[in-house]
N, C-alpha and C positions, 0 to 999 in steps of 0.2 A: 481057852483062847479061839479067837474066832479064825479059823483057817480060810474064810474066805478073803481074799487077797482085794476084793472090788470095796470092801469096807475100810480098806486103809488107803484108799487112792485119795490123793490130793494134789493140787497144782497150784504154783507160785503166781502171781500176777505177772513176774518176769517170763514166766513160760508159756501163758496166755496167746500171745499173739500166734506163736509158732502152732500150739495148740489146735485154735482156731482154724488157721491156716491147712494146717493137715486133715483136719474132719471135711471142710469145706472142698479141699481137692479130692480127698476119698470117697465122699459121698455121693457127688454127680449131680446130685437131687438138692434143690431148696430145703434150708435147715431153718427150723424155728428157733426163736430166742429160747423159749420153753424146752427144748430136745438138746439145746448147747449147755445150758444150766445144768440139765439133767446130769449131763456126759462129764463135763467139767469140775461140777461143784462150784462154781464161781458165779455171783450174783449176777442177775440179768443186766442189769444197767451197767458194770463194768464191761460186760462181755459187747453192750451195743457201743460203748465207748471205744474198744478195743478194735471192733469191726470198722467202725468212722476211721480210725487211723489207719488201719491197713487200707481199705477202701482209696484214700486219699494217696496213699504210698504207691498202689499199684495204680493210679488214674496218673501219678505224676511221672511214673519210670518211663521216659521214653524206648528203653530199652527191653520193657517187657512186653507179653503179648497177652496177658491175663488182666482181669478187672472182678472185684466183686460186686455184684448187684442185688439191691434188696427190692423184692416185692410183697406188698404188704406187710407183714410181719416177720417173712422169711429171708434168709440170704443164700445166694449162689455163687459158686466162681465158675466164670466163661470166659470166652475169649473176647479181648477187642475188636469193637466195629471193623475198626483198619485192618483187621487179620481176614475179613472176609473173603478176598480174590485169591489168597495162598491157600485157604480151607477149601474154598471151591474145587482149586487145582486139584488138590489131595483126594477129597471126597468124590469129585465129579457128579456131582446129583444130578439128576434127572431133571431136565429143563421143565417148569412147570408154566401153564398160561397163564398170564396177567388176570388178576382180579378183576371183574367187572364192575361197572359201577352199581349194579345192582346188590351184589356181593357186598360191597362196602355200606350201601344202605342198611342191608340187614344186620350186618355187625354192628353196624352205630346204634341201631334201634335196642340189638342185644344189651349192648355196652351199657346204653342210657337207661335201659327200665329192668335190669335183671334182678331177680329170677324171674323172667318172662316165658309165657306160653306163644305156643304158635298163633294161635288165635290173635293173641294182643300184638306180635309181631304183622301179623296180616291187618290187625286195625291199622296201625300206625302208616303200613306202605300201601295198603288199599289192594295189595294183591298177592297172589299166594306165593308162599316163600318157604315151600317142602324142600325142593332140589337145592335151593341155596342152603338152607338149614345143614341139608346133608353134606354138601361140600365144606362147611364151615367145621362141622363135626371132624371130618377125614383130615382137616388141613391142621386140627388141634387148637383151633382159636376158642371153639365154645366145647362145652360138655353138657351133659345132663345132670341136673343136682337136685333131682327129686321129681314129687307130683303136686299140685295145686290141689287144696282140699276143696273140690267143687265136683259137680256132677262129670262122671266121665274121667275123673283123677289125671287131667293132662300132665304132659311133662314139661317140667321146667327147666330152663336154660339159662347157663352163665357163662361169662368169658373165663378163660384158664390162664395157668400162669405162662403158658407158652404164648399167650397173646400179649401178654405185660413184656416180656421177654424180648418178643420180635418187635414189640412198637415202642419199646425203651422207655417205659413209664414204668413206676412201682406200684400204683394203684388206678383202679377205672377213676377213681375221685379225681385224677388230675385232669379227666376230661374237660375242655372248655364247656361252659354252659349252653345248651341249645334246647329250650323249652319245645321248640316244634317236634322233637324227635321223641319227647314225653307222652308214654299213652294216657297218664292220667290228664295231661295239661290236654290232648285233644278231646278226650271225654268230658273235661268240663268244659271245653269251648264248644263242642256239640250240644250239648244239655243246656248252656245259657241261650245258644240260638235256638233250641226248640223251645224254651219259656218265652223267648221273644216274641217268636212268630206264632205261638200257639200250635196246640196239636193239630188243628184243623188244616194248618199248611204245609206244603210240601218245605222240607229243607231247601235252603239254599246251598249251604253249606254242609258238608257230612264227613265222617271220618276218613271215607273212600277218596274223596277229592281233596281236601284239605291236607291229608298226608301222604297223598300219591307223591311219587318221586318227581313229578313234574313240577309239583308246586311247592313241596316243603325242602328238597335237598337238592340243591345245583351243585355241580362238580366242584366250584370252588368255594362252596361252604361245607364241603361233608369233611368233618373233622376227624374220623378216623382214617379217610384217603389222605389226609394232609399229614397226619401222623407217620403213615406208612411211607409217602413220599418223604418226609424230614430222615425217617430211620434210613430209607435207601443212599439217601444224600450222604449219611453221616459213615454209610458201609454197615450196616447193622445186618 
């Protein structure tokens, strides 16, 4: 006889909503469908359907302060945006200075090109971004995600789940299209201009000037800052 009680574990479909709710609450961190399937022994499709129903119930409950959010292929239980003011009173967080336009520009470049190196960020922005990248790392909106297979092995950066959570999106794929923030788009444009002009002529437009903040990113067309403004208006 198998003495391991884990091998005898089973859960019914009727018990699944409560089990998922308990797991999300107890974890505190995002949980993937694969992990939920492993723990409950229930097929991922059924789990996903159950989470969708739970999420709608939480969202439609005017007396509840919690919600279930999806980020990529993971789920997390968190507080509703409307609870921001009361939570701020409870935690009394230190006031943080507002994010600068340059910080939003750098974050946007990373979000649209991830994974991306410092050199690629600076190629798009046209200026050094070392200090801004450091602030974004401290804020938890980006993280290091390996090294590029190139001389010097430069560090790669990508956005984090914290970025998705604070800006109220499930995936960076939800960001609106904006080709001028794409590193490859600017490289292709520069190459085409060079071919058209001939190498003996000085470029009229380069990465440095066409991708500079003054040229490519105006305050009213910065999608990352717009997302943050929308998030703040909602109370995220």
